[in-house]
C-alpha positions, 0 to 999 in steps of 0.5 A: 291134519292128514294122518297116514293110517299105514304109518307105524313108528319103528326102531329100525326101517327095513333094509334091502338084503339083495340088490336087484336094480333094473338092467337092460330095461327099455325106456321111452318118453317125450321130451320138450326142449327150448332152443335159442337160435341166432339170426344166422340159424345157429343154435347157441344153446338149449334148455330142457323143459320136460324130460323123461330122464332128468340125467340127460340134460347136458347131453341134450344141450350139447347135441343141439348146440351148434346145430343149424336151423332156418332162422326166425324172420321179422318182416324180411330180416332174420332174427334171433329167437327161441323155438320149442322142440318136442322129441321122443327119447328111446333107449335101454338101460344097460346097467344100474345100481340100487341107491341108498334106501331112505 
């Protein structure tokens, strides 16, 4: 059984006295998204597989849905297919607030 040598039982944990959440912080990271493209080349939906900021899921799906692609081909016929996309997301936090301590 592993034991944390720094853990001490306390009656009350430390409480944050002042809130200093990050603001105007530049952020960037890679994203991997799977998009479903029909035989006409229209993206019918997307599933984020790996995101640097999990809260962006709905925005990414909305942005890709309806976009046009060159469709996949089987033989000489267009076919529906999933495609993996990689993107680099960059931005800046304009404001934030501290979450409750746990």
